[in-house]
C-alpha atoms as one frame of an Amber mdcrd trajectory, in Angstrom:
protein
  -2.488  -9.914   7.511  -6.450 -10.284   7.633  -8.737  -8.226   6.548  -8.840
  -4.745   8.638  -5.434  -5.739  10.516  -1.776  -4.614  10.111  -0.589  -6.814
  13.443  -1.816 -10.011  13.392  -2.229 -12.595  11.077  -4.116 -16.650  11.448
  -0.681 -17.820   9.060   1.952 -20.086  11.972   4.577 -20.488   9.722   7.574
 -22.882  12.181  10.962 -21.538  10.947  14.652 -21.934  12.577  16.597 -19.479
  12.436  19.811 -21.235  13.460  18.846 -23.507   9.604  19.114 -19.889   8.166
  16.880 -18.581   5.362  15.596 -20.735   2.573  16.108 -17.923   0.319  18.419
 -14.059   0.305  18.135 -10.852  -1.791  21.144  -9.143  -1.007  20.581  -5.298
  -1.695  22.868  -5.373  -4.214  22.485  -1.845  -4.520  22.043  -0.869  -1.141
  18.733   0.602  -1.638  16.638   1.270   2.155  13.846  -0.907   2.963  11.365
   1.343   4.937   8.097  -0.728   3.816   7.055  -4.062   4.840   7.669  -6.888
   2.359   5.000  -7.788   0.625   3.517 -11.836   0.215   0.737 -12.870  -2.406
  -2.033 -15.180  -1.978   0.531 -17.567  -4.360   3.794 -16.801  -1.973   5.224
 -14.596  -4.411   7.446 -11.544  -2.589   7.548  -7.961  -3.542   9.806  -6.061
  -2.142   9.945  -2.146  -2.556  13.073  -0.257  -2.343  12.706   3.550  -0.963
  14.706   5.312  -4.477  11.797   4.165  -6.705  11.712  -0.002  -7.470   9.256
  -2.975  -6.462  10.934  -6.510  -6.920   8.701  -9.772  -7.485  10.237 -12.961
  -6.299   8.772 -16.324  -6.548   8.850 -18.395  -3.321  11.667 -19.692  -4.208
  13.329 -16.578  -4.875  13.051 -16.446  -8.659  13.003 -12.704  -9.981  10.068
 -12.439 -11.810  10.350  -8.748 -12.689  11.315  -5.795 -11.812   9.390  -1.961
 -12.198  11.582   0.986 -11.782  10.945   5.292 -11.219  12.096   7.569 -13.749
  14.260  10.457 -12.199  10.739  12.259 -13.292   8.519  10.545 -11.041  10.926
   9.718  -8.179  11.259   7.610  -5.212   8.919   5.495  -3.377   7.255   7.816
  -0.015   4.472   5.189   1.309   4.685   1.926   2.172   2.819   0.285  -1.165
  -0.378  -1.896  -0.796  -1.060  -5.005  -2.715  -5.358  -4.892  -3.959  -7.227
  -6.832  -6.469  -4.356  -7.512  -8.357  -2.047  -4.460  -8.251   0.563  -2.909
  -6.331  -0.311   0.579  -4.954   2.339   3.263  -4.324   2.710   6.578  -4.644
   6.419   8.465  -5.690   8.007  11.943  -4.098   8.545  13.350  -7.853  11.782
  14.448  -8.965  10.925  18.111  -7.872  12.884  19.665  -5.026   9.677  20.455
  -3.566   7.167  17.417  -1.478   3.966  19.507  -2.763   2.059  18.572  -5.624
   4.980  16.907  -7.182   4.671  12.613  -6.783   2.656  10.664  -8.923  -0.023
   7.392  -7.677   0.896   4.081  -9.617  -0.734   0.631  -9.634   1.374  -2.057
 -10.707   0.010  -5.029 -12.214   1.027  -7.769  -9.825   1.027 -10.187 -12.675
   3.714  -8.406 -15.259   4.836  -5.476 -13.649   3.462  -2.591 -15.688   1.873
  -0.281 -14.376  -2.249   0.215 -15.029  -2.021   3.287 -13.584  -0.108   6.070
 -13.812  -1.800  10.290 -12.552  -0.491  12.926 -11.130  -1.233  13.709  -7.055
  -3.483  16.144  -6.202  -2.104  19.518  -6.329  -2.322  20.074  -2.577  -0.783
  16.557  -1.715   2.759  17.190   0.252   4.508  14.731   1.214   5.643  14.116
   5.020   9.119  13.126   4.604   8.369  10.281   6.570   6.956   6.885   5.415
   3.190   6.267   6.192   1.182   3.888   4.786  -1.339   3.897   1.481  -4.803
   2.476   1.365  -7.332   0.811  -1.173 -10.220  -0.213  -0.404 -13.955   0.033
  -2.009 -12.256   1.624  -4.929 -10.689   4.491  -2.831  -7.198   5.180  -2.047
  -6.634   7.193   0.886  -3.300   9.351   1.362  -1.628  10.840   3.723  -0.427
  14.687   3.505   1.623  17.171   5.526   0.218  20.954   4.923  -0.356  22.051
   1.768   2.019  24.999   2.234   5.570  25.218   1.592   6.301  26.175   5.771
   5.892  24.465   9.299   9.071  21.663   9.015   9.039  19.915  12.272  12.419
  18.268  13.612  14.526  16.638  11.350  12.607  17.671   8.323   9.157  15.682
   8.798   5.828  17.405   8.792   3.188  15.302  10.837   0.127  14.222   8.372
  -2.808  16.712   9.342  -5.247  15.523   6.389  -6.107  12.662   4.193  -7.169
  12.559   0.062  -9.217   9.848  -1.352  -8.720   9.001  -4.590 -10.512   6.877
  -7.656  -8.418   4.439  -7.528  -9.375   3.233 -11.520  -7.466   7.268 -12.757
  -6.674   8.543  -9.558  -8.597  11.548  -9.531  -9.528  13.485  -6.319 -13.071
  12.365  -4.746 -12.469  14.245  -1.588 -10.538  15.651   1.016 -10.475  16.080
   4.991  -8.411  18.257   6.719  -8.216  17.222  10.385  -8.844  20.589  12.069
  -8.008  23.030  14.739  -5.914  21.845  17.646  -4.512  23.653  20.499  -1.570
  25.303  18.870  -2.499  24.464  15.383  -3.493  22.112  13.388  -4.897  18.515
  15.268  -1.811  15.923  13.647  -1.043  12.140  13.089   2.643  11.515  14.124
   2.503   8.167  11.518  -0.611   7.553   9.581  -1.323   3.480   9.622  -5.282
   2.855   9.385  -7.016  -0.414  10.329  -9.889  -1.364   7.782 -13.737  -1.890
   9.492 -16.518  -2.874   7.499 -16.938  -2.394   3.920 -15.942   1.319   3.651
 -14.564   2.375   7.181 -11.108   3.003   8.310 -10.485   3.839  12.048  -6.423
   5.766  12.883  -5.064   7.278  15.172  -4.729  11.273  16.042  -1.752  13.272
  18.176  -4.244  13.267  21.372  -4.096   9.562  22.041  -7.459   9.164  20.487
  -9.304   8.236  17.251 -11.581   8.802  14.289 -13.532   6.469  12.218 -14.090
   7.545   8.605 -16.286   6.740   5.577 -13.821   6.418   2.724 -16.516   6.574
   0.076 -17.228   9.934   1.420 -14.568  11.306   3.041 -16.867  12.218   6.403
 -16.372  11.555   9.998 -18.548   8.832  10.997 -16.948   9.112  15.204 -13.885
  10.981  16.570 -13.037  11.334  19.929 -10.935  14.127  19.621 -12.032  17.249
  21.391  -9.856  20.178  19.934  -9.305  21.823  23.931  -7.698  18.854  25.140
  -4.309  19.185  26.848  -1.681  18.893  23.931   1.338  17.233  25.986  -0.362
  13.966  25.805   0.310  12.872  22.362   0.437   9.417  20.159   3.728   8.696
  18.105   2.850   5.488  17.661  -0.787   5.064  16.315  -3.780   2.316  17.113
  -4.550  -0.750  16.001  -8.188  -2.425  15.586  -8.552  -5.932  16.684  -9.899
  -8.838  16.459 -12.229  -8.283  19.344 -13.629  -5.389  17.807 -11.774  -2.634
  19.554  -9.584  -0.086  18.322  -6.208   0.281  20.743  -4.146   3.508  20.214
  -1.276   3.978  22.260   0.324   7.198  23.622   2.736   8.973  25.841   2.896
  12.389  27.544   6.217  14.979  26.179   6.919  18.280  26.656   5.181  20.189
  29.596   4.886  16.999  31.166   3.711  18.432  34.568   0.546  20.203  32.896
   0.153  17.359  31.338  -4.502  15.992  32.057  -4.500  12.310  30.234  -7.705
  11.927  28.489 -10.899   9.655  29.205 -10.252   9.668  32.635  -6.555   7.749
  33.350  -4.665  10.033  35.972  -2.462  12.372  34.553   0.665  13.674  36.311
   2.106  16.281  39.117   5.056  18.015  40.384   5.569  15.523  43.630   4.750
  12.108  42.020   5.633  12.760  38.250   4.246  10.504  36.160   2.607   7.891
  38.382   2.245   4.533  36.776   4.321   5.704  33.955   3.942   8.372  31.260
   2.291   6.022  28.810  -0.766   4.513  28.018  -3.138   2.828  26.054  -6.538
   3.365  25.229  -9.289   0.952  23.502 -12.315   2.456  21.964 -15.173  -0.007
  20.447 -15.240   0.487  16.726 -18.670   0.918  16.644 -19.129   4.395  17.657
 -15.768   4.984  19.373 -16.710   4.232  23.225 -14.018   3.662  25.202 -13.923
   0.068  27.152 -10.232   0.473  28.363  -7.776   1.922  29.128  -3.998   1.118
  31.027  -1.116   2.580  31.433   2.600   1.641  31.131   5.833   2.253  32.294
   7.526   3.206  29.102   6.698   5.545  26.344   5.132   3.702  23.168   6.203
   5.251  19.786   5.295   2.136  17.765   1.396   1.171  16.461   0.614  -2.085
  19.022  -0.599  -5.499  18.194  -3.831  -7.430  19.230  -4.564 -11.048  19.237
  -4.885 -14.326  20.499  -1.975 -15.569  23.001  -2.658 -18.638  24.151  -6.145
 -18.504  24.942  -5.681 -14.676  25.560  -6.955 -11.763  24.119  -3.684  -9.953
  24.075  -2.530  -5.781  22.872   1.893  -6.249  22.165   3.315  -2.674  22.869
   6.793  -1.999  22.329   8.741   1.152  24.717  11.714   3.318  24.075  12.999
   5.977  23.002  14.343   5.816  19.554  17.879   5.829  18.288  19.529   9.213
  16.625  19.529  10.419  13.583  22.832   9.850  11.847  22.737  13.741   9.939
  22.961  14.795  13.168  25.922  13.962  13.899  27.706  15.750  10.800  26.027
  19.382  13.208  27.870  18.312  15.970  31.494  19.188  14.843  30.525  20.689
  11.935  32.315  24.516  13.211  35.504  22.601  13.664  35.498  18.933  12.532
  36.669  17.982   9.225  34.131  16.141   7.078  36.722  12.971   6.209  36.900
  13.161  10.134  34.035  12.630  10.864  32.856  10.737   8.343  35.611   8.182
   9.580  34.547   8.202  13.212  30.742   7.346  12.147  31.924   4.072  10.816
  34.295   3.683  13.535  32.137   4.146  16.521  30.354   1.466  14.968  32.690
  -1.155  15.517  34.194  -0.599  18.710  32.310  -0.234  22.077  35.475   1.358
  23.491  35.926   4.320  21.209  31.990   4.990  22.246  32.399   5.309  25.717
  35.311   7.592  24.888  32.942   9.672  22.476  30.718   9.587  25.721  27.711
   9.044  23.129  24.068   8.579  25.644  21.544   7.085  25.691  22.624   3.799
  26.010  18.901   2.858  24.819  17.143  -0.524  26.129  13.515  -0.593  24.970
  11.383  -3.465  25.566   8.463  -5.260  24.439   5.289  -5.787  26.566   1.764
  -8.018  26.310  -1.018  -7.437  28.498  -4.465  -8.550  28.177  -7.210  -7.132
  26.472  -9.489  -6.931  28.446  -8.301  -6.789  31.966  -4.342  -5.252  31.243
  -2.843  -7.958  33.380   0.810  -8.104  32.351   1.780 -11.300  30.393   5.506
 -11.265  30.295   7.948  -8.532  29.268  11.041  -9.048  26.687  14.152  -6.867
  26.964  15.983  -5.591  23.810  19.846  -5.702  24.864  21.227  -1.745  25.494
  23.638   0.466  22.128  24.623   3.120  22.817  25.909   3.751  18.834  24.650
   6.879  17.305  22.100   5.548  15.150  20.264   2.442  14.814  22.246  -0.567
  13.704  23.229  -0.483  10.131  23.599   2.885   9.665  27.196   3.445   9.754
  28.100   0.686   6.521  28.954   2.776   4.121  28.094   6.240   5.396  30.281
   7.847   3.543  29.610   6.343  -0.186  25.259   6.939   1.044  26.275  10.453
   1.513  28.110  10.794  -2.248  25.273   9.271  -4.245  22.890  11.444  -2.391
  24.333  14.547  -3.522  25.112  13.551  -7.025  21.472  12.708  -7.610  19.530
  13.464  -4.853  16.246  12.975  -6.812  16.516   8.900  -6.220  18.949   8.953
  -3.387  19.034  11.832  -0.984  15.817   9.799   0.888  18.009   6.939   1.286
  20.746   8.118   3.435  19.428   7.436   6.587  16.404   4.987   7.922  15.965
   6.631  11.107  13.396   4.085  12.455  12.086   4.030  15.228  13.004   2.321
  18.537  10.331  -1.459  17.205   8.435  -1.880  14.481   5.729  -2.411  14.064
   5.138  -6.542  16.432   3.169  -9.184  14.843   1.178 -11.823  16.304   1.090
 -14.665  14.441  -1.706 -17.265  14.464   0.289 -20.013  17.450   0.658 -17.122
  19.707   4.492 -16.218  18.493   5.037 -12.273  18.609   7.476 -11.550  16.135
   9.321  -8.254  17.147  12.102  -6.054  15.630  13.993  -3.775  17.261  14.908
  -0.141  15.405  17.728   0.113  17.461  19.823  -3.384  17.863  18.371  -5.093
  14.409  17.382  -8.169  16.314  14.079 -10.083  15.392  13.151 -11.367  18.689
  10.507 -14.315  18.087   8.692 -14.206  21.407   5.760 -17.516  22.118   5.344
 -18.378  25.787   4.690 -21.886  25.112   3.244 -22.890  28.410   1.267 -19.565
  29.357   3.025 -19.476  33.111   3.796 -15.941  31.940   8.164 -16.771  32.747
  10.617 -16.161  28.906  12.395 -19.186  29.108  15.605 -18.899  27.163  14.426
 -22.067  24.323  10.729 -19.766  23.993  13.352 -16.250  22.849  14.437 -17.030
  19.628  17.032 -14.013  18.267  17.873 -13.336  14.213  20.041 -10.290  13.845
  19.448  -9.126  11.172  22.551  -6.333  10.062  20.326  -3.533  10.653  17.429
  -2.105  12.616  13.487  -2.656  11.274  11.530   0.352  10.334   8.466  -1.790
   9.615   7.454  -5.730  11.231   8.651  -8.989   8.735   5.263 -10.318   6.772
   4.172 -13.695   7.719   2.774 -16.467   5.230   1.044 -19.717   6.186   4.660
 -21.532   5.142   6.551 -18.378   5.377   7.873 -15.672   7.002   9.889 -12.803
   5.595  12.937 -10.011   7.241  13.611  -6.947   5.278  15.378  -4.417   7.748
  16.250  -0.777   7.054  19.533  -1.962   4.546  18.971  -5.851   3.890  19.184
  -8.282   3.110  15.635  -9.662   2.802  15.981 -12.788   3.801  12.978 -15.167
   3.695  12.305 -18.617   6.314  10.214 -21.393   5.519   8.398 -23.372   8.097
   6.595 -26.794   8.268   3.131 -26.133   7.345
């Protein structure tokens, strides 16, 4: 989507959802799709399936090649990246342990054959979540959890506490960078999605709604806005994104003991009298060159995803998605595990997605309804807001289909399928701003892709200015945009390719 950006692009395909996709990959194995589809300069499409495969199609949908891991290599664990003729990716390894068990690969975009296969460093540990790999200047940067076997966070997900730089030609470890101490433990990153900046550095958000700039050649910090003594109740589960204006925007929210939280960087905190005036979330913008704070704004809701920065009309805008994420389906079994037979739990889980009355009788709460909001990147003025449709399913849309079959295969062949049991997306995928100002906002809860374009710039979105595509399952990551193409890949597929006018 352009150097340094994962949230905006100059491409502006004018697609018609009602006309249907040009072609579809049906996901015949019911595999999990957690990474955005990739599009190369020739409009070939690459799909990464969590169980351990990369599929390449030409622009018309013709299969060109498929590459698969072995059982010993395991499934995919980080969103892959196209770089200089290769698809770079990381696998988990077949061992039960996440520690030092996987592999780093470079797969030729032309032939589908590996040009690099190397063991990950012995101290690398997958977090259990899907972050991002980044390759630049001959260096592969990997996010890693702690190198001990203890300390799992909620739902088996560990935070990122360090980065590793590997030689892109042979996978050798060049450097290791630990984030250092925070309050109550090591400083953490909830989801690592860095932005490239210049020839040799990346920008990434940290837990405390702040950021760092790292030289990827040396693994040394160029600047950091983190202060270990900052209040730990302000945290970012969303991350940050670099805008075309040279500003790196991070988002965050208050969690836990909100009455104790002191928002960083001069933002007003919370109290017992008025709770959190202006809302529990915030946006903070910093100069990419030196980290100087130049923008702050409170948010009425809690952001749980990376923001997007790009032009909407004649304004530079920050687009933020707000809302609580859907529940983890596995928690369904824990609720009634002491007395309800497993077969009944399986039936209820799949049936409640089809029958709203059953959901009401079971008292499933809360009803989730997130929103996507666009702000002026300089003034903070709200430009428009779009609300997702309300949903009270237990888990995201699409998690319930064939759950029983997914459970059986996960138990039978854990090395391949154990981490493809549930998608557990956030409330939204990363929004994308196209070159014509259209914002593509993909809901992790309802599986609806919204194409939003305020064509007259009046801040009032008419029905014709919000187009919807019901993808059938929630989105973990965003759709991909090319000059004449929009590729939509929800958690459980199908992957749909829409063509538009140039």
